[in-house]
C-alpha positions in Angstrom: 0.1 -0.1 0.2 1.2 3.2 -0.7 1.2 5.9 2.3 -0.6 9.3 1.3 -0.7 11.6 3.6 0.3 15.7 3.6 2.1 17.2 6.1 -0.7 19.2 7.6 -2.2 15.5 8.5 1.2 14.7 9.6 1.4 17.9 12.3 -1.6 17.7 13.2 -2.1 13.6 14.6 1.6 14.5 15.9 0.0 17.5 17.7 -3.4 14.9 19.2 -2.3 12.7 22.0 -1.1 9.8 20.6 1.5 7.5 20.0 3.1 9.5 17.6 2.9 12.9 20.2 4.7 10.3 21.9 7.1 9.0 19.9 8.1 12.8 19.1 8.3 13.9 23.5 10.7 11.0 23.9 12.8 11.0 20.4 13.5 14.4 21.6 14.0 14.0 25.8 16.7 11.4 24.8 18.3 14.1 22.1 17.9 16.6 23.6 19.2 16.3 27.5 22.6 14.9 27.0 23.4 17.7 24.3 21.8 20.2 26.6 24.1 18.9 29.9 27.3 18.7 27.7 26.6 21.9 26.4 25.8 23.7 29.6 28.8 21.8 31.1 31.2 22.7 28.3 30.2 26.5 28.9 30.6 26.5 32.2 33.9 25.1 32.0 35.1 27.2 28.9 33.3 30.5 31.5 35.8 29.2 34.0 38.9 28.5 32.5 37.8 32.0 30.6 38.0 33.7 33.9 41.1 32.1 35.6 42.7 33.4 32.4 41.5 37.0 32.1 41.9 37.7 36.2 45.7 35.8 35.9 46.5 38.1 32.8 45.5 41.0 35.3 47.7 39.8 38.1 50.4 39.8 35.6 49.5 43.6 34.8 49.1 44.3 38.4 52.3 42.4 39.2 54.4 44.6 36.3 52.6 48.4 37.0 53.6 48.0 41.0 57.3 47.0 40.3 56.8 50.0 37.7 55.7 52.2 39.9 57.8 50.9 43.4 60.8 51.2 40.9 59.6 55.0 39.9 59.8 55.9 43.3 62.5 54.6 44.5 64.6 56.7 42.6 63.2 59.3 43.4 63.6 58.5 46.9 67.5 58.1 45.9 67.2 61.3 44.3 65.9 62.8 47.5 68.9 60.9 48.9 71.4 62.9 47.3 69.8 66.1 47.4 69.0 66.2 51.4 72.9 65.0 51.4 74.4 67.8 48.9 76.8 70.3 49.9 75.4 72.9 48.2 72.2 72.5 49.3 73.1 72.3 52.7 75.2 75.2 52.5 72.1 77.0 50.5 69.7 76.3 53.4 72.2 77.5 56.2 72.5 80.6 54.1 69.2 81.5 53.7 68.6 80.5 57.2 71.1 83.0 58.8 70.9 85.7 56.5 66.9 85.9 57.1 67.7 85.3 61.0 69.9 88.2 60.4 67.3 90.6 58.0 64.7 90.7 61.1 62.1 91.1 58.6 59.1 88.7 58.0 59.5 85.4 55.9 57.1 87.0 53.1 59.6 90.1 53.1 62.4 88.9 53.2 62.2 86.0 49.9 61.5 89.5 48.1 64.8 91.3 48.9 67.9 91.5 46.7 69.8 89.5 49.5 67.6 86.7 49.3 68.1 86.7 46.0 71.9 87.5 45.4 71.8 84.1 48.1 69.9 82.3 45.7 71.5 83.2 42.4 74.6 82.0 43.6 74.0 78.1 45.6 71.4 77.6 43.6 72.1 76.8 40.1 72.7 73.4 40.2 69.8 72.6 42.0 67.2 74.3 39.4 69.7 72.2 36.9 68.7 68.9 38.8 65.0 70.1 38.5 65.0 70.7 34.9 67.0 67.4 33.9 65.0 64.8 36.2 61.4 66.5 36.0 60.5 67.5 39.0 57.7 70.2 39.1 59.7 71.5 42.4 62.0 71.4 45.0 61.9 73.0 48.0 63.7 73.8 51.2 62.2 74.6 54.8 63.9 75.4 57.7 63.2 73.8 61.5 60.7 76.7 62.0 58.7 75.8 58.7 59.8 78.8 56.5 60.1 77.9 53.1 62.9 79.3 52.2 63.6 78.3 48.7 61.2 76.6 45.9 62.7 76.6 42.0 59.4 77.3 40.4 58.9 80.6 42.7 55.3 80.0 44.0 52.8 81.3 46.2 54.5 79.2 49.1 57.4 80.3 49.0 58.7 82.8 51.4 54.8 81.1 53.8 55.2 78.7 57.3 54.0 75.2 57.2 53.5 75.4 60.4 51.0 78.2 61.0 50.7 79.7 57.2 48.0 79.6 54.7 49.3 75.7 53.6 49.9 74.6 57.1 46.7 72.4 56.5 48.4 70.9 53.5 49.4 67.4 53.2 52.7 68.4 52.0 53.0 70.2 55.8 52.3 67.5 57.3 55.6 64.9 55.6 57.5 68.5 56.5 56.6 67.5 60.2 56.6 64.1 60.3 60.3 64.1 58.8 61.2 66.9 61.0 60.2 64.0 64.0 60.9 60.9 62.4 64.6 62.2 60.7 62.5 59.9 57.8 62.0 60.2 54.3 57.9 60.7 54.2 56.2 60.8 50.7 53.1 63.2 51.3 50.1 61.1 48.9 48.8 64.3 46.1 46.7 66.4 46.8 45.4 69.4 44.9 48.0 71.7 45.7 46.6 75.4 45.6 50.1 77.0 44.6 50.2 75.0 41.8 46.8 75.7 40.9 45.2 73.5 42.5 46.9 70.5 40.1 47.1 67.3 41.8 51.2 67.1 42.9 52.7 65.5 45.6 55.9 66.0 48.0 58.5 64.0 48.8 60.5 64.9 52.1 63.6 64.1 54.0 65.3 65.7 56.8 68.7 68.6 56.1 72.0 67.9 58.6 74.9 69.8 58.5 78.4 68.8 59.0 77.6 68.2 62.1 74.9 66.1 61.8 72.4 68.5 63.6 69.1 68.8 61.6 69.1 72.1 60.3 65.3 71.6 58.1 63.7 69.4 55.2 64.5 69.2 51.9 61.2 68.3 49.9 60.8 67.1 46.0 57.4 68.3 44.5 56.1 65.8 41.9 52.9 65.6 39.2 50.7 63.2 38.4 51.9 62.8 34.7 54.2 59.7 35.3 51.8 57.7 37.5 49.2 58.8 34.8 51.5 57.2 31.7 51.9 54.2 33.5 48.4 53.5 34.1 47.0 54.4 30.9 49.1 51.8 29.2 46.4 49.5 27.5 48.8 46.9 26.8 47.5 43.5 27.3 44.1 44.9 28.3 41.8 45.2 25.9 39.4 47.7 23.9 38.0 48.3 27.3 40.2 47.3 30.4 41.5 49.9 32.6 44.0 50.0 35.5 43.7 53.2 38.1 45.0 54.0 41.6 42.8 54.6 44.5 43.1 56.2 47.9 42.1 55.3 51.3 39.1 57.9 50.5 38.0 56.1 48.0 39.0 58.8 45.3 41.4 58.5 42.4 44.8 58.6 42.4 45.4 58.4 39.0 43.0 60.3 35.6 41.4 58.7 34.2 42.6 57.3 30.2 38.8 56.9 29.0 37.1 59.7 30.6 38.3 63.2 30.7 35.8 63.7 33.7 37.1 61.2 36.1 40.1 63.3 37.7 42.0 62.4 40.5 41.2 63.9 44.0 37.9 64.5 43.1 36.1 61.3 41.5 34.9 58.7 44.1 35.6 54.9 43.2 32.8 52.9 45.9 32.6 49.1 44.5 32.7 46.1 45.7 36.1 45.1 44.5 37.4 49.0 46.2 35.5 48.2 48.9 37.3 44.6 49.1 40.7 45.6 49.2 40.1 49.2 51.8 39.0 46.1 54.3 42.3 43.8 53.5 44.8 46.0 54.2 42.7 50.0 55.5 40.8 48.6 58.1 42.9 44.8 57.9 39.2 43.0 59.0 39.6 40.4 56.3 42.7 39.1 55.3 44.6 39.5 52.3 45.6 36.0 51.1 41.9 35.8 49.2 43.3 38.9 47.3 41.2 37.3 43.5 39.4 38.6 41.2 35.3 38.4 40.4 32.7 40.3 38.5 31.1 43.0 40.3 29.1 46.4 39.1 32.1 49.6 38.6 31.7 53.3 39.5 29.8 53.8 35.7 26.9 51.3 36.3 29.0 48.1 33.9 29.6 45.0 35.1 33.5 44.4 35.4 35.6 41.9 35.8 38.4 43.1 37.9 41.1 42.7 40.9 43.1 44.7 42.9 46.3 44.8 45.0 48.0 46.7 47.6 50.9 49.6 46.8 52.7 51.3 49.4 54.7 53.8 49.3 56.3 55.3 52.2 53.7 54.5 54.6 51.4 55.9 51.8 48.6 53.3 50.7 47.0 53.0 47.5 45.0 50.5 45.9 45.8 49.3 41.8 42.9 48.0 40.1 42.6 46.9 36.8 38.8 46.1 34.7 37.5 45.0 32.1 33.7 44.7 31.2 32.2 41.6 31.4 30.8 41.8 27.9 34.5 42.0 26.2 35.9 39.6 28.7 33.0 37.0 28.1 32.7 37.7 24.2 35.1 34.3 23.1 32.4 32.1 25.1 29.4 34.3 24.2 30.4 32.9 20.5 30.5 29.7 22.0 26.8 30.2 23.5 25.1 31.2 20.7 26.9 28.6 18.7 25.0 26.1 20.7 22.1 27.6 20.8 22.0 27.3 17.0 23.5 23.7 16.8 20.6 23.4 19.5 17.7 24.6 17.5 19.0 23.0 14.3 19.3 19.1 16.9 16.0 20.1 18.0 15.0 21.1 13.9 16.6 17.4 12.7 15.1 15.0 15.1 11.9 16.3 15.7 11.7 15.9 11.5 13.7 12.8 11.7 10.8 11.2 14.7 8.3 12.7 12.7 8.8 10.3 9.6 9.8 7.1 12.4 6.9 7.9 13.8 4.9 8.0 11.1 6.1 4.8 9.5 5.4 3.2 12.4 1.9 4.8 13.1 0.0 5.3 9.4 0.2 1.6 9.0 -2.1 1.0 12.1 -4.1 3.9 10.8 -4.5 1.9 7.8 -5.1 -1.1 9.9 -7.5 0.8 11.8 -9.8 2.2 8.4 -10.2 -1.5 6.9 -11.7 -2.2 10.1 -13.7 0.7 10.2 -14.6 -0.4 6.6 -15.4 -4.2 7.5 -17.8 -2.4 10.3 -19.7 -0.6 7.9 -20.3 -3.8 6.1 -17.6 -3.8 3.4 -16.1 -7.9 4.0 -14.0 -8.1 0.7 -11.5 -5.2 2.1 -7.8 -6.4 3.1 -4.9 -4.1 4.7 -2.4 -3.8 1.7 0.7 -3.9 3.9 4.4 -5.5 2.4 6.5 -4.5 4.9 8.6 -7.6 6.3 8.5 -5.8 10.0 6.3 -6.9 13.0 3.6 -4.5 11.8 3.9 -6.1 7.9 3.4 -9.7 10.6 0.7 -8.1 12.1 -1.6 -7.2 9.1 -1.1 -10.9 7.8 -2.6 -12.0 10.5 -5.7 -9.1 10.5 -6.0 -10.3 7.0 -6.0 -14.3 7.8 -8.4 -13.4 10.8 -10.6 -11.0 8.0 -10.5 -14.7 5.7 -12.2 -16.6 8.6 -14.6 -13.9 9.5 -16.2 -14.0 6.0 -15.9 -17.8 6.1 -18.1 -18.5 9.5 -20.6 -15.6 8.4 -21.0 -17.6 5.2 -21.5 -20.5 7.0 -24.3 -18.7 9.3 -25.5 -17.3 6.1 -26.3 -20.9 4.4 -27.6 -22.4 8.0 -29.6 -18.7 8.2 -30.6 -19.8 4.5 -31.7 -23.4 5.6 -33.4 -22.8 8.1 -35.6 -20.2 5.9 -36.5 -23.0 4.1 -37.3 -24.9 6.7 -39.7 -22.7 8.6 -41.0 -21.7 5.0 -42.2 -25.3 4.9 -44.3 -25.6 7.2 -47.5 -24.8 7.0 -48.8 -23.8 10.2 -47.3 -20.7 12.0 -44.4 -21.6 14.2 -42.7 -19.2 17.2 -39.5 -20.6 18.9 -39.0 -19.0 22.9 -35.8 -19.4 24.8 -36.3 -20.5 28.5 -36.5 -16.5 29.4 -40.0 -16.9 27.1 -37.8 -14.7 25.2 -38.6 -14.7 21.1 -36.0 -16.6 19.2 -37.8 -17.6 16.4 -40.5 -16.4 13.8 -42.1 -18.2 10.5 -44.3 -15.8 8.1 -47.3 -17.4 9.2 -46.7 -16.7 12.1 -46.2 -13.3 11.6 -49.4 -12.8 9.5 -51.1 -14.7 12.1 -49.9 -12.6 15.1 -49.7 -9.3 12.7 -46.1 -9.0 13.8 -42.7 -9.0 11.6 -39.8 -11.0 14.0 -37.5 -8.1 13.2 -39.6 -6.1 15.7 -40.3 -9.1 18.6 -37.1 -11.0 18.5 -35.4 -11.1 22.2 -38.5 -9.8 22.8 -40.5 -11.6 25.8 -43.4 -13.2 24.3 -46.0 -12.1 27.0 -45.7 -8.2 25.2 -45.3 -9.5 22.2 -48.0 -11.9 21.4 -52.1 -9.6 22.8 -54.4 -12.8 21.2 -54.9 -13.8 24.6 -56.4 -17.2 23.4 -53.5 -17.2 21.2 -50.6 -16.9 23.5 -52.3 -19.2 26.1 -51.8 -21.8 23.3 -48.2 -21.1 22.7 -48.0 -21.1 26.2 -49.4 -24.7 26.7 -47.3 -26.0 23.8 
């Protein structure tokens, strides 16, 4: 038999409850569940591997930039050491302080005097050349009394006092006091320094001693943020959205942003989960610093990033060095993998669905054919047969079904012959004949009886004789027979 069916008919049968839908459902489950499990495990493993590789790269970047910053400050402190012990500088500070004390003037007036200019022009040539050669913003000499007696730049802090003058509240003034008290080299941290037009600047301070080892004042090297920014803005290995930056204990930047001009040092706050973690590890010491690992969080711009941090400590000043990369870029490789997996999943679903539809239809269509043949038999068509020639179990079922139909046909033929014989016998009997079973139900009646009783056998078969025959005398005769 040739299976004649349309796609609409197949889909209609697939939607309806039955063998087709059950087969399709199980085939899809059996094929898609392993695919989904394998794809999910592969994606998660790739994701973890990618995160670890990014974090390792970020930690390498942090280590390199930390080493660079520490090395840069190490050279700055070496310069500070050499200048604090330079005899010409010692002589310049001693000469200015002695002359100031002898002048009887206020410090502001003294630094504008001819005597001050004469001493500076004579003894500061090498000092001024030094800051030009090594790129320092300024160099300052301060007496024990806190008077700023010399600056190479000659800004408004020259001739002021760091104990009680207008800049006594600066970080610079604080580092000056610390150097005097401890005799150590101190870094002030960066601050917006008013005499330098409120630009971000820092000071390295160290005490100066005379030939007898007695402190006579402090020398300060003023540094700008430019070199630090150059280090932070280097994007090698960071990708398109990656960046590194510094923060202080107040959560403000200690370097200018390379990507956003509006984000400025000492102004922009960076309060994130990562900076809080750095603060708790290295400032308040609330958690162990051994837990320094990268993780995903929302940065101060509201974007999801993958980042990590480390500590930089410069002469007691603690900074946090952070490196971040936006998640969209970081996970781009596995995003492509996920998209491929989704496409393959959809393709697998469609292929399995089509194959399951074809397979289930090949199984069900012979059954539908057998059902159609059975319906025709029920409708009275005895000569129809199932035309299935497949050699599988369904073909065997069809063959057995046809044999059963042949047997039924033969049996019905025998019954019809017996019925015809019985009709012949009944017609040969001249008397009325009614046959009942043990329950007085009519099972047989000839034509003469039908005419006598004015009923038809087809109307009274299997009915009680009491309700069938209404002639009282005839009923009594039949019952007494």
